[in-house]
mmCIF file of the N, C-alpha and C atoms, coordinates in Angstrom:
data_MODEL
# 
_entry.id   MODEL 
# 
loop_
_atom_site.group_PDB 
_atom_site.id 
_atom_site.type_symbol 
_atom_site.label_atom_id 
_atom_site.label_alt_id 
_atom_site.label_comp_id 
_atom_site.label_asym_id 
_atom_site.label_entity_id 
_atom_site.label_seq_id 
_atom_site.pdbx_PDB_ins_code 
_atom_site.Cartn_x 
_atom_site.Cartn_y 
_atom_site.Cartn_z 
_atom_site.occupancy 
_atom_site.B_iso_or_equiv 
_atom_site.pdbx_formal_charge 
_atom_site.auth_seq_id 
_atom_site.auth_comp_id 
_atom_site.auth_asym_id 
_atom_site.auth_atom_id 
_atom_site.pdbx_PDB_model_num 
ATOM 1   N N  . MET A 1 1  ? -4.011 3.219   21.508  1.00 0.00 ? 1  MET A N  1 
ATOM 2   C CA . MET A 1 1  ? -2.847 3.371   20.645  1.00 0.00 ? 1  MET A CA 1 
ATOM 3   C C  . MET A 1 1  ? -2.656 2.089   19.841  1.00 0.00 ? 1  MET A C  1 
ATOM 4   N N  . PRO A 1 2  ? -2.388 2.214   18.540  1.00 0.00 ? 2  PRO A N  1 
ATOM 5   C CA . PRO A 1 2  ? -2.167 1.020   17.729  1.00 0.00 ? 2  PRO A CA 1 
ATOM 6   C C  . PRO A 1 2  ? -0.931 0.257   18.199  1.00 0.00 ? 2  PRO A C  1 
ATOM 7   N N  . GLN A 1 3  ? -0.934 -1.024  17.906  1.00 0.00 ? 3  GLN A N  1 
ATOM 8   C CA . GLN A 1 3  ? 0.222  -1.830  18.273  1.00 0.00 ? 3  GLN A CA 1 
ATOM 9   C C  . GLN A 1 3  ? 1.427  -1.394  17.462  1.00 0.00 ? 3  GLN A C  1 
ATOM 10  N N  . ALA A 1 4  ? 2.590  -1.429  18.085  1.00 0.00 ? 4  ALA A N  1 
ATOM 11  C CA . ALA A 1 4  ? 3.817  -1.034  17.412  1.00 0.00 ? 4  ALA A CA 1 
ATOM 12  C C  . ALA A 1 4  ? 4.807  -2.187  17.459  1.00 0.00 ? 4  ALA A C  1 
ATOM 13  N N  . THR A 1 5  ? 5.737  -2.157  16.545  1.00 0.00 ? 5  THR A N  1 
ATOM 14  C CA . THR A 1 5  ? 6.770  -3.173  16.498  1.00 0.00 ? 5  THR A CA 1 
ATOM 15  C C  . THR A 1 5  ? 8.104  -2.492  16.204  1.00 0.00 ? 5  THR A C  1 
ATOM 16  N N  . THR A 1 6  ? 9.150  -3.209  16.375  1.00 0.00 ? 6  THR A N  1 
ATOM 17  C CA . THR A 1 6  ? 10.483 -2.694  16.078  1.00 0.00 ? 6  THR A CA 1 
ATOM 18  C C  . THR A 1 6  ? 11.010 -3.408  14.847  1.00 0.00 ? 6  THR A C  1 
ATOM 19  N N  . ILE A 1 7  ? 11.541 -2.633  13.914  1.00 0.00 ? 7  ILE A N  1 
ATOM 20  C CA . ILE A 1 7  ? 12.160 -3.229  12.738  1.00 0.00 ? 7  ILE A CA 1 
ATOM 21  C C  . ILE A 1 7  ? 13.611 -2.757  12.667  1.00 0.00 ? 7  ILE A C  1 
ATOM 22  N N  . GLN A 1 8  ? 14.437 -3.576  12.101  1.00 0.00 ? 8  GLN A N  1 
ATOM 23  C CA . GLN A 1 8  ? 15.836 -3.200  11.957  1.00 0.00 ? 8  GLN A CA 1 
ATOM 24  C C  . GLN A 1 8  ? 16.067 -2.646  10.560  1.00 0.00 ? 8  GLN A C  1 
ATOM 25  N N  . LEU A 1 9  ? 16.690 -1.480  10.528  1.00 0.00 ? 9  LEU A N  1 
ATOM 26  C CA . LEU A 1 9  ? 17.028 -0.842  9.261   1.00 0.00 ? 9  LEU A CA 1 
ATOM 27  C C  . LEU A 1 9  ? 18.509 -0.501  9.271   1.00 0.00 ? 9  LEU A C  1 
ATOM 28  N N  . GLU A 1 10 ? 19.099 -0.534  8.113   1.00 0.00 ? 10 GLU A N  1 
ATOM 29  C CA . GLU A 1 10 ? 20.485 -0.102  8.014   1.00 0.00 ? 10 GLU A CA 1 
ATOM 30  C C  . GLU A 1 10 ? 20.549 1.391   8.291   1.00 0.00 ? 10 GLU A C  1 
ATOM 31  N N  . LYS A 1 11 ? 21.655 1.846   8.853   1.00 0.00 ? 11 LYS A N  1 
ATOM 32  C CA . LYS A 1 11 ? 21.800 3.265   9.184   1.00 0.00 ? 11 LYS A CA 1 
ATOM 33  C C  . LYS A 1 11 ? 21.648 4.140   7.944   1.00 0.00 ? 11 LYS A C  1 
ATOM 34  N N  . GLN A 1 12 ? 22.135 3.663   6.828   1.00 0.00 ? 12 GLN A N  1 
ATOM 35  C CA . GLN A 1 12 ? 22.017 4.416   5.574   1.00 0.00 ? 12 GLN A CA 1 
ATOM 36  C C  . GLN A 1 12 ? 20.544 4.612   5.205   1.00 0.00 ? 12 GLN A C  1 
ATOM 37  N N  . THR A 1 13 ? 19.725 3.595   5.443   1.00 0.00 ? 13 THR A N  1 
ATOM 38  C CA . THR A 1 13 ? 18.294 3.697   5.153   1.00 0.00 ? 13 THR A CA 1 
ATOM 39  C C  . THR A 1 13 ? 17.635 4.731   6.054   1.00 0.00 ? 13 THR A C  1 
ATOM 40  N N  . VAL A 1 14 ? 17.989 4.718   7.324   1.00 0.00 ? 14 VAL A N  1 
ATOM 41  C CA . VAL A 1 14 ? 17.427 5.692   8.272   1.00 0.00 ? 14 VAL A CA 1 
ATOM 42  C C  . VAL A 1 14 ? 17.832 7.110   7.864   1.00 0.00 ? 14 VAL A C  1 
ATOM 43  N N  . GLU A 1 15 ? 19.078 7.291   7.453   1.00 0.00 ? 15 GLU A N  1 
ATOM 44  C CA . GLU A 1 15 ? 19.540 8.606   7.013   1.00 0.00 ? 15 GLU A CA 1 
ATOM 45  C C  . GLU A 1 15 ? 18.762 9.065   5.781   1.00 0.00 ? 15 GLU A C  1 
ATOM 46  N N  . HIS A 1 16 ? 18.518 8.140   4.890   1.00 0.00 ? 16 HIS A N  1 
ATOM 47  C CA . HIS A 1 16 ? 17.748 8.476   3.687   1.00 0.00 ? 16 HIS A CA 1 
ATOM 48  C C  . HIS A 1 16 ? 16.323 8.866   4.068   1.00 0.00 ? 16 HIS A C  1 
ATOM 49  N N  . LEU A 1 17 ? 15.722 8.146   4.987   1.00 0.00 ? 17 LEU A N  1 
ATOM 50  C CA . LEU A 1 17 ? 14.374 8.493   5.454   1.00 0.00 ? 17 LEU A CA 1 
ATOM 51  C C  . LEU A 1 17 ? 14.360 9.887   6.065   1.00 0.00 ? 17 LEU A C  1 
ATOM 52  N N  . LYS A 1 18 ? 15.378 10.214  6.838   1.00 0.00 ? 18 LYS A N  1 
ATOM 53  C CA . LYS A 1 18 ? 15.471 11.548  7.439   1.00 0.00 ? 18 LYS A CA 1 
ATOM 54  C C  . LYS A 1 18 ? 15.518 12.625  6.355   1.00 0.00 ? 18 LYS A C  1 
ATOM 55  N N  . GLU A 1 19 ? 16.258 12.342  5.291   1.00 0.00 ? 19 GLU A N  1 
ATOM 56  C CA . GLU A 1 19 ? 16.420 13.318  4.209   1.00 0.00 ? 19 GLU A CA 1 
ATOM 57  C C  . GLU A 1 19 ? 15.128 13.557  3.436   1.00 0.00 ? 19 GLU A C  1 
ATOM 58  N N  . ILE A 1 20 ? 14.309 12.547  3.308   1.00 0.00 ? 20 ILE A N  1 
ATOM 59  C CA . ILE A 1 20 ? 13.113 12.698  2.469   1.00 0.00 ? 20 ILE A CA 1 
ATOM 60  C C  . ILE A 1 20 ? 11.857 13.075  3.248   1.00 0.00 ? 20 ILE A C  1 
ATOM 61  N N  . LYS A 1 21 ? 11.988 13.272  4.556   1.00 0.00 ? 21 LYS A N  1 
ATOM 62  C CA . LYS A 1 21 ? 10.827 13.729  5.324   1.00 0.00 ? 21 LYS A CA 1 
ATOM 63  C C  . LYS A 1 21 ? 10.305 15.029  4.732   1.00 0.00 ? 21 LYS A C  1 
ATOM 64  N N  . GLU A 1 22 ? 8.994  15.179  4.711   1.00 0.00 ? 22 GLU A N  1 
ATOM 65  C CA . GLU A 1 22 ? 8.381  16.385  4.166   1.00 0.00 ? 22 GLU A CA 1 
ATOM 66  C C  . GLU A 1 22 ? 8.403  17.532  5.170   1.00 0.00 ? 22 GLU A C  1 
ATOM 67  N N  . TYR A 1 23 ? 8.428  17.187  6.437   1.00 0.00 ? 23 TYR A N  1 
ATOM 68  C CA . TYR A 1 23 ? 8.515  18.185  7.501   1.00 0.00 ? 23 TYR A CA 1 
ATOM 69  C C  . TYR A 1 23 ? 9.177  17.514  8.702   1.00 0.00 ? 23 TYR A C  1 
ATOM 70  N N  . PRO A 1 24 ? 9.856  18.268  9.533   1.00 0.00 ? 24 PRO A N  1 
ATOM 71  C CA . PRO A 1 24 ? 10.663 17.675  10.613  1.00 0.00 ? 24 PRO A CA 1 
ATOM 72  C C  . PRO A 1 24 ? 9.885  16.774  11.571  1.00 0.00 ? 24 PRO A C  1 
ATOM 73  N N  . GLU A 1 25 ? 8.635  17.082  11.837  1.00 0.00 ? 25 GLU A N  1 
ATOM 74  C CA . GLU A 1 25 ? 7.856  16.302  12.806  1.00 0.00 ? 25 GLU A CA 1 
ATOM 75  C C  . GLU A 1 25 ? 7.238  15.047  12.204  1.00 0.00 ? 25 GLU A C  1 
ATOM 76  N N  . GLN A 1 26 ? 7.405  14.840  10.934  1.00 0.00 ? 26 GLN A N  1 
ATOM 77  C CA . GLN A 1 26 ? 6.813  13.672  10.270  1.00 0.00 ? 26 GLN A CA 1 
ATOM 78  C C  . GLN A 1 26 ? 7.442  12.398  10.838  1.00 0.00 ? 26 GLN A C  1 
ATOM 79  N N  . THR A 1 27 ? 6.599  11.474  11.229  1.00 0.00 ? 27 THR A N  1 
ATOM 80  C CA . THR A 1 27 ? 7.106  10.220  11.790  1.00 0.00 ? 27 THR A CA 1 
ATOM 81  C C  . THR A 1 27 ? 7.520  9.286   10.661  1.00 0.00 ? 27 THR A C  1 
ATOM 82  N N  . TYR A 1 28 ? 8.394  8.357   11.004  1.00 0.00 ? 28 TYR A N  1 
ATOM 83  C CA . TYR A 1 28 ? 8.793  7.360   10.017  1.00 0.00 ? 28 TYR A CA 1 
ATOM 84  C C  . TYR A 1 28 ? 7.592  6.532   9.601   1.00 0.00 ? 28 TYR A C  1 
ATOM 85  N N  . ASN A 1 29 ? 6.708  6.255   10.532  1.00 0.00 ? 29 ASN A N  1 
ATOM 86  C CA . ASN A 1 29 ? 5.512  5.473   10.218  1.00 0.00 ? 29 ASN A CA 1 
ATOM 87  C C  . ASN A 1 29 ? 4.669  6.185   9.152   1.00 0.00 ? 29 ASN A C  1 
ATOM 88  N N  . THR A 1 30 ? 4.429  7.468   9.334   1.00 0.00 ? 30 THR A N  1 
ATOM 89  C CA . THR A 1 30 ? 3.651  8.241   8.363   1.00 0.00 ? 30 THR A CA 1 
ATOM 90  C C  . THR A 1 30 ? 4.354  8.272   7.010   1.00 0.00 ? 30 THR A C  1 
ATOM 91  N N  . LEU A 1 31 ? 5.659  8.471   7.046   1.00 0.00 ? 31 LEU A N  1 
ATOM 92  C CA . LEU A 1 31 ? 6.434  8.514   5.812   1.00 0.00 ? 31 LEU A CA 1 
ATOM 93  C C  . LEU A 1 31 ? 6.379  7.176   5.077   1.00 0.00 ? 31 LEU A C  1 
ATOM 94  N N  . ILE A 1 32 ? 6.549  6.093   5.805   1.00 0.00 ? 32 ILE A N  1 
ATOM 95  C CA . ILE A 1 32 ? 6.524  4.760   5.180   1.00 0.00 ? 32 ILE A CA 1 
ATOM 96  C C  . ILE A 1 32 ? 5.132  4.436   4.650   1.00 0.00 ? 32 ILE A C  1 
ATOM 97  N N  . GLU A 1 33 ? 4.087  4.811   5.381   1.00 0.00 ? 33 GLU A N  1 
ATOM 98  C CA . GLU A 1 33 ? 2.723  4.592   4.880   1.00 0.00 ? 33 GLU A CA 1 
ATOM 99  C C  . GLU A 1 33 ? 2.499  5.336   3.569   1.00 0.00 ? 33 GLU A C  1 
ATOM 100 N N  . LYS A 1 34 ? 2.995  6.567   3.496   1.00 0.00 ? 34 LYS A N  1 
ATOM 101 C CA . LYS A 1 34 ? 2.851  7.339   2.263   1.00 0.00 ? 34 LYS A CA 1 
ATOM 102 C C  . LYS A 1 34 ? 3.617  6.671   1.129   1.00 0.00 ? 34 LYS A C  1 
ATOM 103 N N  . MET A 1 35 ? 4.814  6.190   1.411   1.00 0.00 ? 35 MET A N  1 
ATOM 104 C CA . MET A 1 35 ? 5.612  5.507   0.396   1.00 0.00 ? 35 MET A CA 1 
ATOM 105 C C  . MET A 1 35 ? 4.900  4.240   -0.091  1.00 0.00 ? 35 MET A C  1 
ATOM 106 N N  . ILE A 1 36 ? 4.271  3.517   0.827   1.00 0.00 ? 36 ILE A N  1 
ATOM 107 C CA . ILE A 1 36 ? 3.530  2.302   0.460   1.00 0.00 ? 36 ILE A CA 1 
ATOM 108 C C  . ILE A 1 36 ? 2.370  2.658   -0.470  1.00 0.00 ? 36 ILE A C  1 
ATOM 109 N N  . ASN A 1 37 ? 1.629  3.713   -0.128  1.00 0.00 ? 37 ASN A N  1 
ATOM 110 C CA . ASN A 1 37 ? 0.500  4.135   -0.966  1.00 0.00 ? 37 ASN A CA 1 
ATOM 111 C C  . ASN A 1 37 ? 0.961  4.513   -2.368  1.00 0.00 ? 37 ASN A C  1 
ATOM 112 N N  . ILE A 1 38 ? 2.064  5.243   -2.446  1.00 0.00 ? 38 ILE A N  1 
ATOM 113 C CA . ILE A 1 38 ? 2.602  5.633   -3.751  1.00 0.00 ? 38 ILE A CA 1 
ATOM 114 C C  . ILE A 1 38 ? 3.018  4.393   -4.532  1.00 0.00 ? 38 ILE A C  1 
ATOM 115 N N  . PHE A 1 39 ? 3.705  3.472   -3.869  1.00 0.00 ? 39 PHE A N  1 
ATOM 116 C CA . PHE A 1 39 ? 4.136  2.243   -4.523  1.00 0.00 ? 39 PHE A CA 1 
ATOM 117 C C  . PHE A 1 39 ? 2.952  1.444   -5.060  1.00 0.00 ? 39 PHE A C  1 
ATOM 118 N N  . GLU A 1 40 ? 1.882  1.333   -4.261  1.00 0.00 ? 40 GLU A N  1 
ATOM 119 C CA . GLU A 1 40 ? 0.699  0.588   -4.701  1.00 0.00 ? 40 GLU A CA 1 
ATOM 120 C C  . GLU A 1 40 ? 0.060  1.233   -5.924  1.00 0.00 ? 40 GLU A C  1 
ATOM 121 N N  . LYS A 1 41 ? 0.002  2.569   -5.957  1.00 0.00 ? 41 LYS A N  1 
ATOM 122 C CA . LYS A 1 41 ? -0.574 3.265   -7.111  1.00 0.00 ? 41 LYS A CA 1 
ATOM 123 C C  . LYS A 1 41 ? 0.272  3.039   -8.355  1.00 0.00 ? 41 LYS A C  1 
ATOM 124 N N  . ILE A 1 42 ? 1.578  3.113   -8.196  1.00 0.00 ? 42 ILE A N  1 
ATOM 125 C CA . ILE A 1 42 ? 2.472  2.871   -9.328  1.00 0.00 ? 42 ILE A CA 1 
ATOM 126 C C  . ILE A 1 42 ? 2.304  1.446   -9.839  1.00 0.00 ? 42 ILE A C  1 
ATOM 127 N N  . LYS A 1 43 ? 2.203  0.517   -8.916  1.00 0.00 ? 43 LYS A N  1 
ATOM 128 C CA . LYS A 1 43 ? 2.033  -0.890  -9.292  1.00 0.00 ? 43 LYS A CA 1 
ATOM 129 C C  . LYS A 1 43 ? 0.735  -1.085  -10.068 1.00 0.00 ? 43 LYS A C  1 
ATOM 130 N N  . GLN A 1 44 ? -0.341 -0.456  -9.618  1.00 0.00 ? 44 GLN A N  1 
ATOM 131 C CA . GLN A 1 44 ? -1.620 -0.558  -10.333 1.00 0.00 ? 44 GLN A CA 1 
ATOM 132 C C  . GLN A 1 44 ? -1.505 0.046   -11.721 1.00 0.00 ? 44 GLN A C  1 
ATOM 133 N N  . ASN A 1 45 ? -0.854 1.196   -11.836 1.00 0.00 ? 45 ASN A N  1 
ATOM 134 C CA . ASN A 1 45 ? -0.677 1.834   -13.147 1.00 0.00 ? 45 ASN A CA 1 
ATOM 135 C C  . ASN A 1 45 ? 0.143  0.946   -14.068 1.00 0.00 ? 45 ASN A C  1 
ATOM 136 N N  . ASN A 1 46 ? 1.174  0.310   -13.535 1.00 0.00 ? 46 ASN A N  1 
ATOM 137 C CA . ASN A 1 46 ? 1.998  -0.577  -14.354 1.00 0.00 ? 46 ASN A CA 1 
ATOM 138 C C  . ASN A 1 46 ? 1.193  -1.763  -14.858 1.00 0.00 ? 46 ASN A C  1 
ATOM 139 N N  . GLN A 1 47 ? 0.314  -2.298  -14.016 1.00 0.00 ? 47 GLN A N  1 
ATOM 140 C CA . GLN A 1 47 ? -0.523 -3.419  -14.444 1.00 0.00 ? 47 GLN A CA 1 
ATOM 141 C C  . GLN A 1 47 ? -1.462 -2.965  -15.557 1.00 0.00 ? 47 GLN A C  1 
ATOM 142 N N  . TYR A 1 48 ? -1.992 -1.756  -15.432 1.00 0.00 ? 48 TYR A N  1 
ATOM 143 C CA . TYR A 1 48 ? -2.869 -1.210  -16.470 1.00 0.00 ? 48 TYR A CA 1 
ATOM 144 C C  . TYR A 1 48 ? -2.092 -1.011  -17.761 1.00 0.00 ? 48 TYR A C  1 
ATOM 145 N N  . ASP A 1 49 ? -0.874 -0.478  -17.647 1.00 0.00 ? 49 ASP A N  1 
ATOM 146 C CA . ASP A 1 49 ? -0.034 -0.267  -18.828 1.00 0.00 ? 49 ASP A CA 1 
ATOM 147 C C  . ASP A 1 49 ? 0.297  -1.595  -19.508 1.00 0.00 ? 49 ASP A C  1 
ATOM 148 N N  . LYS A 1 50 ? 0.590  -2.624  -18.728 1.00 0.00 ? 50 LYS A N  1 
ATOM 149 C CA . LYS A 1 50 ? 0.884  -3.937  -19.296 1.00 0.00 ? 50 LYS A CA 1 
ATOM 150 C C  . LYS A 1 50 ? -0.336 -4.477  -20.032 1.00 0.00 ? 50 LYS A C  1 
ATOM 151 N N  . PHE A 1 51 ? -1.512 -4.288  -19.437 1.00 0.00 ? 51 PHE A N  1 
ATOM 152 C CA . PHE A 1 51 ? -2.752 -4.736  -20.057 1.00 0.00 ? 51 PHE A CA 1 
ATOM 153 C C  . PHE A 1 51 ? -2.957 -4.034  -21.406 1.00 0.00 ? 51 PHE A C  1 
ATOM 154 N N  . LEU A 1 52 ? -2.772 -2.713  -21.428 1.00 0.00 ? 52 LEU A N  1 
ATOM 155 C CA . LEU A 1 52 ? -2.920 -1.970  -22.679 1.00 0.00 ? 52 LEU A CA 1 
ATOM 156 C C  . LEU A 1 52 ? -1.892 -2.412  -23.709 1.00 0.00 ? 52 LEU A C  1 
ATOM 157 N N  . HIS A 1 53 ? -0.687 -2.645  -23.267 1.00 0.00 ? 53 HIS A N  1 
ATOM 158 C CA . HIS A 1 53 ? 0.369  -3.078  -24.180 1.00 0.00 ? 53 HIS A CA 1 
ATOM 159 C C  . HIS A 1 53 ? 0.016  -4.419  -24.824 1.00 0.00 ? 53 HIS A C  1 
ATOM 160 N N  . GLN A 1 54 ? -0.545 -5.333  -24.054 1.00 0.00 ? 54 GLN A N  1 
ATOM 161 C CA . GLN A 1 54 ? -0.936 -6.630  -24.598 1.00 0.00 ? 54 GLN A CA 1 
ATOM 162 C C  . GLN A 1 54 ? -2.024 -6.471  -25.658 1.00 0.00 ? 54 GLN A C  1 
ATOM 163 N N  . ILE A 1 55 ? -2.977 -5.609  -25.381 1.00 0.00 ? 55 ILE A N  1 
ATOM 164 C CA . ILE A 1 55 ? -4.047 -5.369  -26.351 1.00 0.00 ? 55 ILE A CA 1 
ATOM 165 C C  . ILE A 1 55 ? -3.474 -4.736  -27.618 1.00 0.00 ? 55 ILE A C  1 
ATOM 166 N N  . GLN A 1 56 ? -2.586 -3.777  -27.440 1.00 0.00 ? 56 GLN A N  1 
ATOM 167 C CA . GLN A 1 56 ? -1.981 -3.111  -28.593 1.00 0.00 ? 56 GLN A CA 1 
ATOM 168 C C  . GLN A 1 56 ? -1.143 -4.078  -29.416 1.00 0.00 ? 56 GLN A C  1 
ATOM 169 N N  . GLN A 1 57 ? -0.451 -4.979  -28.767 1.00 0.00 ? 57 GLN A N  1 
ATOM 170 C CA . GLN A 1 57 ? 0.360  -5.950  -29.492 1.00 0.00 ? 57 GLN A CA 1 
ATOM 171 C C  . GLN A 1 57 ? -0.504 -6.777  -30.431 1.00 0.00 ? 57 GLN A C  1 
ATOM 172 N N  . GLN A 1 58 ? -1.636 -7.224  -29.943 1.00 0.00 ? 58 GLN A N  1 
ATOM 173 C CA . GLN A 1 58 ? -2.525 -8.029  -30.772 1.00 0.00 ? 58 GLN A CA 1 
ATOM 174 C C  . GLN A 1 58 ? -3.016 -7.222  -31.978 1.00 0.00 ? 58 GLN A C  1 
ATOM 175 N N  . LYS A 1 59 ? -3.401 -5.977  -31.733 1.00 0.00 ? 59 LYS A N  1 
ATOM 176 C CA . LYS A 1 59 ? -3.900 -5.140  -32.827 1.00 0.00 ? 59 LYS A CA 1 
ATOM 177 C C  . LYS A 1 59 ? -2.788 -4.841  -33.826 1.00 0.00 ? 59 LYS A C  1 
ATOM 178 N N  . MET A 1 60 ? -1.591 -4.552  -33.349 1.00 0.00 ? 60 MET A N  1 
ATOM 179 C CA . MET A 1 60 ? -0.471 -4.275  -34.249 1.00 0.00 ? 60 MET A CA 1 
ATOM 180 C C  . MET A 1 60 ? -0.135 -5.501  -35.084 1.00 0.00 ? 60 MET A C  1 
ATOM 181 N N  . LYS A 1 61 ? -0.239 -6.656  -34.492 1.00 0.00 ? 61 LYS A N  1 
ATOM 182 C CA . LYS A 1 61 ? 0.011  -7.878  -35.256 1.00 0.00 ? 61 LYS A CA 1 
ATOM 183 C C  . LYS A 1 61 ? -1.002 -8.012  -36.389 1.00 0.00 ? 61 LYS A C  1 
ATOM 184 N N  . GLU A 1 62 ? -2.262 -7.698  -36.097 1.00 0.00 ? 62 GLU A N  1 
ATOM 185 C CA . GLU A 1 62 ? -3.289 -7.733  -37.134 1.00 0.00 ? 62 GLU A CA 1 
ATOM 186 C C  . GLU A 1 62 ? -2.965 -6.741  -38.255 1.00 0.00 ? 62 GLU A C  1 
ATOM 187 N N  . LEU A 1 63 ? -2.511 -5.567  -37.873 1.00 0.00 ? 63 LEU A N  1 
ATOM 188 C CA . LEU A 1 63 ? -2.249 -4.526  -38.859 1.00 0.00 ? 63 LEU A CA 1 
ATOM 189 C C  . LEU A 1 63 ? -1.000 -4.806  -39.691 1.00 0.00 ? 63 LEU A C  1 
ATOM 190 N N  . TRP A 1 64 ? 0.030  -5.335  -39.072 1.00 0.00 ? 64 TRP A N  1 
ATOM 191 C CA . TRP A 1 64 ? 1.307  -5.492  -39.755 1.00 0.00 ? 64 TRP A CA 1 
ATOM 192 C C  . TRP A 1 64 ? 1.517  -6.864  -40.373 1.00 0.00 ? 64 TRP A C  1 
ATOM 193 N N  . ASP A 1 65 ? 0.950  -7.869  -39.791 1.00 0.00 ? 65 ASP A N  1 
ATOM 194 C CA . ASP A 1 65 ? 1.113  -9.216  -40.332 1.00 0.00 ? 65 ASP A CA 1 
ATOM 195 C C  . ASP A 1 65 ? -0.077 -9.560  -41.225 1.00 0.00 ? 65 ASP A C  1 
ATOM 196 N N  . ASN A 1 66 ? -0.056 -9.020  -42.411 1.00 0.00 ? 66 ASN A N  1 
ATOM 197 C CA . ASN A 1 66 ? -1.146 -9.330  -43.326 1.00 0.00 ? 66 ASN A CA 1 
ATOM 198 C C  . ASN A 1 66 ? -0.589 -9.560  -44.727 1.00 0.00 ? 66 ASN A C  1 
ATOM 199 N N  . LYS A 1 67 ? -1.366 -10.169 -45.536 1.00 0.00 ? 67 LYS A N  1 
ATOM 200 C CA . LYS A 1 67 ? -0.953 -10.573 -46.887 1.00 0.00 ? 67 LYS A CA 1 
ATOM 201 C C  . LYS A 1 67 ? -0.607 -9.371  -47.764 1.00 0.00 ? 67 LYS A C  1 
ATOM 202 N N  . GLU A 1 68 ? -1.366 -8.281  -47.641 1.00 0.00 ? 68 GLU A N  1 
ATOM 203 C CA . GLU A 1 68 ? -1.132 -7.099  -48.472 1.00 0.00 ? 68 GLU A CA 1 
ATOM 204 C C  . GLU A 1 68 ? 0.264  -6.524  -48.242 1.00 0.00 ? 68 GLU A C  1 
ATOM 205 N N  . ASP A 1 69 ? 0.688  -6.466  -47.011 1.00 0.00 ? 69 ASP A N  1 
ATOM 206 C CA . ASP A 1 69 ? 2.018  -5.940  -46.707 1.00 0.00 ? 69 ASP A CA 1 
ATOM 207 C C  . ASP A 1 69 ? 3.110  -6.866  -47.267 1.00 0.00 ? 69 ASP A C  1 
ATOM 208 N N  . GLU A 1 70 ? 2.892  -8.134  -47.164 1.00 0.00 ? 70 GLU A N  1 
ATOM 209 C CA . GLU A 1 70 ? 3.876  -9.079  -47.685 1.00 0.00 ? 70 GLU A CA 1 
ATOM 210 C C  . GLU A 1 70 ? 4.002  -8.956  -49.198 1.00 0.00 ? 70 GLU A C  1 
ATOM 211 N N  . ASP A 1 71 ? 2.893  -8.692  -49.877 1.00 0.00 ? 71 ASP A N  1 
ATOM 212 C CA . ASP A 1 71 ? 2.933  -8.509  -51.335 1.00 0.00 ? 71 ASP A CA 1 
ATOM 213 C C  . ASP A 1 71 ? 3.769  -7.287  -51.695 1.00 0.00 ? 71 ASP A C  1 
ATOM 214 N N  . TRP A 1 72 ? 3.638  -6.213  -50.939 1.00 0.00 ? 72 TRP A N  1 
ATOM 215 C CA . TRP A 1 72 ? 4.412  -5.002  -51.213 1.00 0.00 ? 72 TRP A CA 1 
ATOM 216 C C  . TRP A 1 72 ? 5.916  -5.238  -51.007 1.00 0.00 ? 72 TRP A C  1 
ATOM 217 N N  . GLU A 1 73 ? 6.257  -6.047  -50.070 1.00 0.00 ? 73 GLU A N  1 
ATOM 218 C CA . GLU A 1 73 ? 7.662  -6.332  -49.808 1.00 0.00 ? 73 GLU A CA 1 
ATOM 219 C C  . GLU A 1 73 ? 8.294  -7.086  -50.977 1.00 0.00 ? 73 GLU A C  1 
ATOM 220 N N  . ASN A 1 74 ? 7.494  -7.842  -51.690 1.00 0.00 ? 74 ASN A N  1 
ATOM 221 C CA . ASN A 1 74 ? 8.010  -8.663  -52.783 1.00 0.00 ? 74 ASN A CA 1 
ATOM 222 C C  . ASN A 1 74 ? 7.927  -7.985  -54.147 1.00 0.00 ? 74 ASN A C  1 
ATOM 223 N N  . VAL A 1 75 ? 7.497  -6.755  -54.205 1.00 0.00 ? 75 VAL A N  1 
ATOM 224 C CA . VAL A 1 75 ? 7.361  -6.057  -55.489 1.00 0.00 ? 75 VAL A CA 1 
ATOM 225 C C  . VAL A 1 75 ? 8.711  -5.621  -55.990 1.00 0.00 ? 75 VAL A C  1 
# 
């Protein structure tokens, strides 16, 4: 059996965990592991989105900050 530990949670947190169980026999450990996996995937997606945003910013700057556009503004 894997090693286990005791953690302290607020009663409100435990009630929330009870509410979001997918099935009555689901353990808190299984539920928390699933939540961790989801969180890690979201975090990875956010890092990818930030990376794309940085690349897009550079390209948009090239497209919008150019001499031709400035000439049109002054016409």
